[in-house]
C-alpha positions in Angstrom: 34.7 -53.9 71.3 36.8 -51.0 70.6 40.0 -52.6 69.2 43.2 -50.7 71.3 44.9 -47.8 69.8 47.1 -48.2 66.6 51.2 -47.8 67.7 52.7 -45.8 65.7 55.6 -46.8 64.2 58.4 -44.8 63.9 61.4 -45.9 61.4 65.0 -46.1 61.6 64.5 -43.3 58.8 62.8 -41.2 61.1 65.0 -41.2 64.2 67.7 -40.7 61.8 66.6 -37.7 60.5 65.8 -35.8 63.1 68.6 -36.8 64.9 70.2 -35.0 62.0 68.4 -32.3 61.8 69.0 -31.2 65.6 73.2 -31.5 65.1 73.0 -29.6 61.9 70.5 -27.1 64.6 73.4 -27.6 66.8 76.2 -26.7 64.7 74.6 -23.2 63.3 74.0 -22.3 66.8 77.6 -22.9 68.5 78.4 -21.2 64.9 76.5 -18.3 65.6 77.7 -18.3 69.4 81.5 -17.6 67.8 80.8 -15.3 65.7 78.8 -13.3 68.5 81.3 -13.8 70.7 83.5 -12.4 68.1 81.7 -9.7 67.6 81.5 -8.7 71.8 77.7 -9.5 72.0 75.5 -11.9 73.0 72.1 -13.2 71.2 69.3 -14.3 73.2 66.7 -16.6 71.2 63.3 -16.5 73.3 60.6 -18.8 72.1 57.8 -16.5 73.0 54.4 -17.9 71.9 56.1 -20.4 69.1 58.1 -17.9 68.2 61.6 -17.3 68.1 62.5 -14.0 69.2 66.5 -12.5 68.8 67.3 -10.2 71.5 71.2 -9.1 71.1 73.1 -7.6 74.3 76.4 -6.0 74.3 79.1 -7.6 76.5 81.8 -5.0 76.3 80.3 -4.1 79.7 80.3 -7.4 81.4 79.1 -8.1 84.0 76.2 -6.3 82.4 74.5 -6.7 79.6 73.1 -3.6 77.8 70.7 -4.5 75.0 71.0 -3.3 72.0 69.2 -3.2 68.6 69.1 -6.9 67.1 70.3 -5.8 63.8 73.8 -6.8 64.6 71.6 -10.6 65.5 70.0 -11.0 62.1 73.4 -10.2 60.2 75.2 -12.8 62.3 72.4 -15.1 61.6 72.5 -14.4 57.5 76.2 -14.9 57.9 75.9 -18.7 59.5 72.9 -19.3 56.7 75.0 -18.5 54.2 78.1 -20.4 55.3 75.9 -23.3 56.1 73.4 -23.4 53.5 70.5 -23.1 55.6 66.7 -21.9 55.1 67.4 -17.8 55.3 64.5 -18.1 58.1 66.6 -20.7 60.5 66.0 -19.2 63.3 62.4 -18.7 62.8 61.8 -22.7 61.8 65.0 -25.1 62.6 66.1 -23.4 65.9 62.0 -23.0 66.9 61.8 -26.6 66.4 65.0 -27.8 68.4 63.7 -25.6 70.8 60.4 -26.9 71.2 61.4 -30.5 71.4 64.0 -29.6 73.3 61.4 -27.8 76.3 59.3 -30.7 75.5 61.6 -33.6 76.3 63.3 -31.6 79.1 66.7 -31.7 77.2 67.0 -28.0 76.7 70.1 -26.1 78.7 69.7 -22.6 78.4 73.9 -22.3 78.2 74.5 -25.1 75.4 75.7 -22.4 73.5 77.4 -20.0 75.4 78.7 -17.2 75.8 77.8 -15.9 72.2 74.3 -17.8 72.3 71.4 -18.4 75.0 68.1 -20.0 74.8 65.5 -18.8 76.6 61.5 -20.2 76.6 58.5 -18.7 77.9 60.5 -15.4 78.9 57.9 -13.0 77.5 57.4 -9.8 79.6 61.5 -10.2 80.4 61.8 -9.7 76.3 58.6 -7.2 76.1 60.5 -5.0 78.3 63.5 -4.9 76.3 63.0 -4.2 73.4 60.3 -1.1 74.7 63.6 0.1 76.0 65.1 -0.2 72.8 62.2 2.4 71.3 63.8 5.4 73.4 65.9 5.8 70.5 65.6 5.4 66.9 66.2 2.0 65.5 68.3 1.0 62.5 66.1 0.0 59.4 67.6 -3.8 59.7 66.4 -4.6 63.2 63.1 -6.2 64.3 62.9 -4.7 67.4 59.3 -2.5 66.5 57.9 -5.2 64.5 58.3 -8.0 67.7 57.3 -4.9 70.9 53.8 -5.5 68.1 54.0 -9.6 68.3 54.4 -9.7 71.9 51.8 -7.1 72.8 49.7 -9.0 70.9 50.1 -12.3 72.6 51.1 -11.2 75.8 48.2 -11.9 78.1 47.6 -9.2 80.2 44.0 -6.7 80.3 45.6 -2.6 80.1 48.6 -0.4 79.2 48.8 0.0 82.9 50.1 -3.8 83.0 52.8 -3.2 80.3 54.2 -0.1 81.9 54.1 -2.0 85.5 55.9 -5.3 83.4 59.1 -2.4 82.1 59.0 -0.4 85.2 60.0 -3.9 86.6 63.0 -4.3 84.6 63.8 -0.5 84.3 63.1 1.3 87.1 64.8 4.1 86.8 63.5 5.2 83.1 59.7 5.8 82.0 58.9 4.3 78.1 59.1 6.4 75.4 56.7 8.6 73.3 57.5 5.5 70.5 56.8 2.8 73.1 53.3 4.6 74.4 52.1 5.2 70.9 52.8 1.4 69.8 51.1 0.5 72.9 48.0 2.4 72.9 47.7 1.2 69.3 47.9 -2.7 69.8 45.1 -2.1 73.3 42.8 0.0 70.7 42.7 -2.8 68.1 42.2 -5.3 70.6 39.6 -3.1 72.2 37.4 -3.2 68.4 38.4 -7.2 67.9 36.7 -7.9 71.1 33.2 -5.9 70.3 
């Protein structure tokens, strides 16, 4: 006869540490929201394929949010990490855990840190379209938007570059993909084809 599985014992210390970690992350996100609002920016932190990707929007043309390079989001996140003595990669680590746990427990609210920060999950196609849109102009050296495009193209479940064009056209029907976007898409799909042989 099989013995019943052992119950996982969660100590009061573990629960307190988890609650403390959650409150530290929430405090950091509130601070990021304050800084973003002061800079007239809204930062979307999108959990895509287990990775937090920052998308920046200008709030100068409200109610329209205009996507802009994410170098501003990176600088604001660095200011928060210096101010609150966090890990330098707190968005990729602490916020990723915070969002994953919130999603699993159905407690994650996209607007908890509004107006400067918005949380989103499983929005890879939307995030990819916005990042591709940014490739129409040269990006600041501190932005990670081009790297984010490559990451998302490598993860998204589509089988052809034409499907990527369709995703983009849904978000930006009046604009065509830039040459830079086409080059990255072609490179990623060529690499995919080479690895599937």
